[in-house]
C-alpha positions in Angstrom: 106.1 8.5 120.8 104.5 10.8 123.3 106.2 13.8 121.7 104.9 12.8 118.3 101.4 12.4 119.8 101.6 15.9 121.2 102.5 17.3 117.8 99.7 15.4 116.1 97.2 16.6 118.8 98.3 20.2 118.3 97.8 19.9 114.5 94.4 18.3 115.0 93.4 21.1 117.3 94.2 23.7 114.7 92.6 21.7 111.9 89.4 21.1 113.9 89.2 24.9 114.6 89.5 25.6 111.0 86.8 23.1 110.1 84.6 23.9 113.1 81.0 24.9 112.9 80.2 23.1 109.6 77.0 22.1 111.3 74.7 24.8 112.7 74.2 25.0 116.5 70.9 26.2 118.0 70.8 27.3 121.6 67.1 27.0 122.5 65.0 28.2 125.4 67.2 30.5 127.4 66.8 34.2 128.2 68.8 36.0 125.5 70.5 39.3 126.4 71.6 40.6 122.9 72.9 44.0 124.5 71.9 45.9 121.3 68.2 45.2 121.7 65.8 44.2 124.5 66.1 40.9 126.4 64.2 37.9 124.9 62.7 35.7 127.7 62.4 32.4 125.7 64.8 32.8 122.9 67.0 31.1 120.3 70.5 31.8 119.0 71.7 30.0 115.9 75.3 30.0 115.0 77.0 28.6 111.9 80.6 28.7 110.6 81.6 31.1 113.3 78.8 33.6 112.8 75.4 34.3 114.3 72.8 33.5 111.7 69.6 33.9 113.8 68.5 35.5 117.1 65.0 35.9 118.3 62.0 34.4 120.3 61.6 30.7 120.0 58.1 31.1 118.6 59.3 33.2 115.7 62.8 31.9 114.8 63.5 29.3 112.2 66.0 26.7 113.2 67.8 24.9 110.3 66.7 21.2 110.0 70.3 19.9 110.4 71.1 22.1 113.4 72.4 20.6 116.6 69.9 21.7 119.3 71.2 22.6 122.7 68.5 23.0 125.4 69.4 26.0 127.4 66.1 26.4 129.2 66.5 28.2 132.5 69.9 29.6 131.4 71.0 33.1 130.2 72.9 33.7 127.0 74.7 37.0 126.3 77.7 38.1 124.2 81.2 37.1 125.3 82.8 39.7 127.5 85.4 42.2 126.2 88.3 43.2 128.4 89.8 46.5 127.1 92.8 46.3 129.4 94.5 43.0 130.3 98.1 41.9 131.0 97.4 38.1 130.8 100.0 36.2 128.8 103.1 37.7 130.5 103.8 40.2 127.7 106.5 42.8 128.2 107.2 45.5 125.7 109.3 48.6 126.3 112.6 48.4 128.4 114.5 50.9 130.5 116.4 52.5 127.6 113.8 55.3 126.9 110.5 56.5 128.2 108.8 56.5 124.8 109.0 53.3 122.6 106.2 53.1 120.0 108.2 50.6 117.9 107.8 47.8 120.5 105.1 45.2 120.1 103.7 43.3 123.0 102.7 40.7 120.3 106.4 39.5 120.4 106.3 38.5 124.0 102.9 36.9 124.7 102.8 33.3 125.9 99.6 31.8 124.5 99.9 28.9 126.9 99.7 31.1 129.9 97.1 29.6 132.3 95.7 33.1 132.7 93.9 32.7 129.3 92.1 29.7 130.7 91.0 31.9 133.7 89.7 34.5 131.2 87.6 31.9 129.4 86.3 30.7 132.7 85.1 34.2 133.4 83.3 34.5 130.1 85.9 36.7 128.4 86.2 36.2 124.6 88.2 39.2 123.5 91.2 41.0 125.2 93.2 44.1 124.5 96.5 42.8 125.7 98.7 45.7 126.9 102.3 46.4 127.9 102.8 47.9 131.3 102.4 51.5 132.4 106.0 52.3 133.6 106.7 54.3 130.4 105.1 57.4 128.8 104.6 55.1 125.9 105.3 51.4 126.3 104.4 50.0 122.9 101.7 48.5 120.7 98.9 46.5 122.2 97.2 43.5 120.5 93.5 42.7 120.2 93.1 39.0 120.8 90.3 36.4 120.4 90.5 33.7 123.1 90.4 30.8 120.6 92.2 27.7 121.6 95.7 28.6 120.5 98.9 26.9 119.5 100.7 30.1 118.5 100.0 33.9 118.8 98.7 33.9 115.3 95.8 31.8 116.5 94.9 34.7 118.9 95.3 37.8 116.8 92.4 39.7 115.1 93.2 40.9 111.6 91.5 43.4 109.4 90.3 42.8 105.9 93.8 43.3 104.6 95.4 40.8 107.0 96.9 43.4 109.3 97.1 42.5 113.0 94.9 44.9 115.0 95.9 46.7 118.2 96.3 50.0 119.8 99.1 52.1 121.4 99.7 52.1 125.2 100.5 55.4 126.9 100.6 56.5 130.5 101.1 59.4 132.7 101.2 60.1 136.5 103.6 58.6 138.9 104.4 55.3 137.1 106.7 56.8 134.5 108.5 59.3 136.8 112.0 58.2 137.6 115.6 59.0 136.9 116.7 60.2 133.5 116.1 59.4 130.7 112.7 59.1 132.2 110.9 62.3 133.3 110.9 63.5 136.9 107.8 65.6 136.8 104.4 65.7 135.2 105.3 68.7 133.2 108.4 67.1 131.8 106.3 64.0 131.0 104.0 66.0 128.8 106.9 67.9 127.2 108.6 64.6 126.1 105.4 63.3 124.6 104.8 66.6 122.7 108.3 66.5 121.3 108.0 63.0 120.0 104.6 63.7 118.4 106.1 66.8 116.6 108.9 64.5 115.2 106.2 62.1 114.0 104.3 65.0 112.3 107.5 66.0 110.5 108.2 62.4 109.5 104.6 62.1 108.1 105.0 65.3 106.1 108.2 63.9 104.5 106.4 60.8 103.5 103.5 62.8 102.0 105.9 65.1 100.1 107.7 62.0 98.7 104.4 61.0 97.1 105.5 57.4 96.7 108.9 58.2 95.2 111.3 55.8 96.9 114.2 58.2 96.3 112.5 60.9 98.3 111.3 58.8 101.1 112.9 59.3 104.5 114.8 56.5 106.1 112.5 54.0 107.7 111.9 54.7 111.5 109.9 52.1 113.4 109.2 54.5 116.3 107.9 57.3 114.1 105.9 54.8 112.0 104.0 53.7 115.0 103.2 57.3 116.0 102.2 58.2 112.4 99.5 55.4 112.7 98.4 57.1 115.9 98.3 60.5 114.2 96.3 59.1 111.3 93.8 57.4 113.5 94.5 53.8 112.5 95.9 53.0 116.0 93.9 54.1 119.1 95.8 55.3 122.1 94.9 53.4 125.3 96.0 55.8 128.0 96.7 54.9 131.6 95.7 57.9 133.8 94.4 58.3 137.3 94.3 61.9 138.7 92.0 64.5 137.4 94.9 66.8 136.4 96.6 63.9 134.5 93.3 63.1 132.7 93.1 66.8 131.6 96.6 66.6 130.3 95.7 63.7 128.1 92.7 65.6 126.8 95.0 68.6 125.9 97.4 66.3 124.0 94.5 64.7 122.2 93.2 68.1 121.1 96.7 69.3 120.1 97.6 66.3 118.0 94.2 64.9 117.0 94.6 61.3 118.0 91.9 58.9 119.1 92.1 58.0 122.8 90.5 55.8 125.4 91.1 56.8 129.0 91.9 53.9 131.2 91.5 53.5 135.0 90.4 57.1 135.6 90.3 57.0 139.4 89.3 60.7 139.6 87.2 60.9 136.4 84.1 61.5 138.6 85.6 65.0 139.4 85.7 66.1 135.8 83.0 64.1 134.1 81.6 67.0 132.1 85.0 67.9 130.7 85.5 64.3 129.5 82.0 64.3 128.0 82.8 67.6 126.2 85.9 66.0 124.7 83.8 63.0 123.5 86.4 60.6 124.9 85.4 57.1 126.3 86.6 55.7 129.6 87.6 52.2 130.4 87.1 52.0 134.2 88.7 49.7 136.7 86.5 48.8 139.7 88.5 48.2 142.8 86.8 48.0 146.2 89.7 47.2 148.5 92.2 49.6 150.0 95.8 49.8 149.0 97.5 50.4 145.7 99.0 53.6 144.4 98.4 56.9 146.1 97.2 58.6 143.0 94.2 56.2 143.0 93.2 57.0 146.6 90.1 58.9 145.5 88.8 56.0 143.4 85.0 55.7 143.6 82.5 52.9 142.8 80.2 55.6 141.5 82.6 56.6 138.7 80.7 54.5 136.0 77.4 56.0 137.0 78.7 59.5 137.1 80.4 59.3 133.7 77.4 57.6 132.1 75.0 60.2 133.4 77.3 62.9 132.0 77.2 61.3 128.5 80.5 59.5 128.5 80.7 56.0 127.0 81.9 53.7 129.8 83.5 50.3 129.6 85.2 48.2 132.3 88.5 46.3 132.4 90.3 43.9 134.7 93.9 45.0 134.4 94.4 41.3 135.3 96.1 40.5 137.7 94.9 43.7 139.5 91.4 42.2 139.3 90.7 38.6 138.4 89.3 37.9 134.9 87.0 35.2 136.5 85.2 37.9 138.4 84.7 40.4 135.6 80.9 40.5 136.1 81.7 41.9 139.6 82.8 45.2 138.1 79.4 45.7 136.5 77.5 44.6 139.6 79.4 47.0 141.9 78.8 49.8 139.5 75.1 49.1 139.5 75.2 49.0 143.3 76.7 52.5 143.2 74.0 53.8 140.9 74.8 52.8 137.3 71.9 51.7 135.1 71.8 47.9 134.8 71.6 47.8 131.0 74.5 50.3 130.7 76.6 48.2 133.0 76.1 45.1 130.8 76.8 47.3 127.8 80.0 48.3 129.4 81.2 44.7 129.6 80.5 44.0 126.0 79.5 46.5 123.3 81.3 49.5 124.8 84.5 47.6 124.9 84.0 46.5 121.3 83.6 50.2 120.3 86.7 51.2 122.2 88.8 48.8 120.1 86.8 49.6 117.0 85.5 46.1 116.5 81.8 46.7 117.2 80.9 45.6 113.7 82.2 42.2 114.6 81.7 41.6 118.3 80.0 42.9 121.4 76.4 42.0 120.8 74.3 39.1 119.6 73.3 40.3 116.1 73.0 38.4 112.9 76.3 38.6 111.0 78.5 39.1 114.0 81.1 36.6 115.3 79.5 33.8 117.4 81.2 34.8 120.6 78.8 34.0 123.4 78.5 32.7 127.0 76.0 30.5 128.7 75.2 31.6 132.3 73.4 29.7 135.1 71.4 32.8 136.0 71.3 36.6 136.2 74.6 38.0 135.1 74.9 40.3 138.1 74.0 37.7 140.7 76.8 36.6 143.0 75.4 33.1 142.6 75.6 33.0 138.8 78.3 30.9 137.2 79.7 30.9 133.6 78.7 27.5 132.3 80.1 27.6 128.8 82.1 30.1 126.7 82.1 30.0 122.9 84.5 31.9 120.5 83.4 32.0 116.9 81.0 29.1 117.6 83.6 26.9 119.1 83.3 25.9 122.8 86.5 27.0 124.6 85.2 26.5 128.2 82.8 24.1 129.7 82.3 24.0 133.5 81.4 20.3 133.4 84.9 19.5 132.1 87.1 18.8 135.2 90.0 20.5 133.6 88.0 23.7 132.9 86.4 23.6 136.3 89.9 23.7 137.9 90.6 27.0 136.2 87.2 28.4 137.2 87.5 27.6 140.9 91.2 27.4 141.4 93.2 24.9 143.4 96.3 22.8 142.9 97.4 22.8 139.2 95.2 25.7 138.2 98.2 28.0 137.4 100.2 25.4 135.4 100.8 26.5 131.9 101.5 23.0 130.6 101.7 19.3 131.6 105.1 18.1 132.5 106.8 16.0 129.7 107.7 12.9 131.6 107.2 9.3 130.7 104.6 8.4 133.3 102.6 11.6 133.6 99.4 10.2 132.1 99.4 7.2 134.6 99.6 9.6 137.6 97.0 12.1 136.5 
């Protein structure tokens, strides 16, 4: 009977999500930080059917008569945070058989019940770019995920207007991918292998173009080259792990040679070549780490990287690389960047709208604007204060985290049971909880 109840509850969860937001919700009286426009001291946000339908000062914003009003006086509301580089969910992609594997999809190995997703919601994160690891020159396709309450991976994925699942392509250089053959042993060989694979993809694309839709002339299907053709055509963004200044410049050369879109990730030494990155018009997703240790190629990491890049004209975002930094403390990245000289508004932009632009979803997420998805968070105070807590997290108008709920609080603060992915299926579990 308990097993049947679990199935029924799971079905109800999905049904409720589909029918959620039939009644408008109005958050009234808080400070609103839209990101795309100036802060509103005494504001209102109205959401309905998963979308934002009104944002503005309380005195000038019409609230639907049937709306549920939530008093958020003394609180702060801003868009849900966007993590452009996360490994939550236990996803693995490429294996040890080859250094370049664009056919592999991290989508096929993500556990949506991983407790890490609850930690993300507790930190105010609403969208993730879930990545394979960096032990390959190319480790596979990433997936862009909304942190809805999920029963299957299909509940997480973000789709385009044609129903295609959206994601990027993970690449890397530096020391991670240097090992025994068939992997490269040097930085030069790493770049050579990448070039060779992209040349094959160019040739494959040309054969498809010459076939002009004639099935008899089409080349045999090649999943690896299909993935790279998407990169060449700009429909799949490259998210590139890179640390040292020379490695960053190698990525920029490859971008220029093959014309793909790229976001530079980590960029420990980007502060050394900020002007070169700005000239290439390439955004940077920065990891903020303030403790010693880690890999030797990151030894020159600087808290001032965000500030230096921003002042040079580079679009800057932040990421957790979770577990490298904890998703519950994502605001800390922006706070430390501000402490090192970054403009406050730009730091908040880096947590939200910049990330949305990097995954090409800024028309849907990243700011509190009418028509965008109702992904928002309610904070107890200033977002960059060490005393501030995430009180509630909403994805498409549905509450997915509430600090007043003891189960959610456990994921926010940690402690026994906080890393459990599911409740044990035993006869008397409920009586002992």
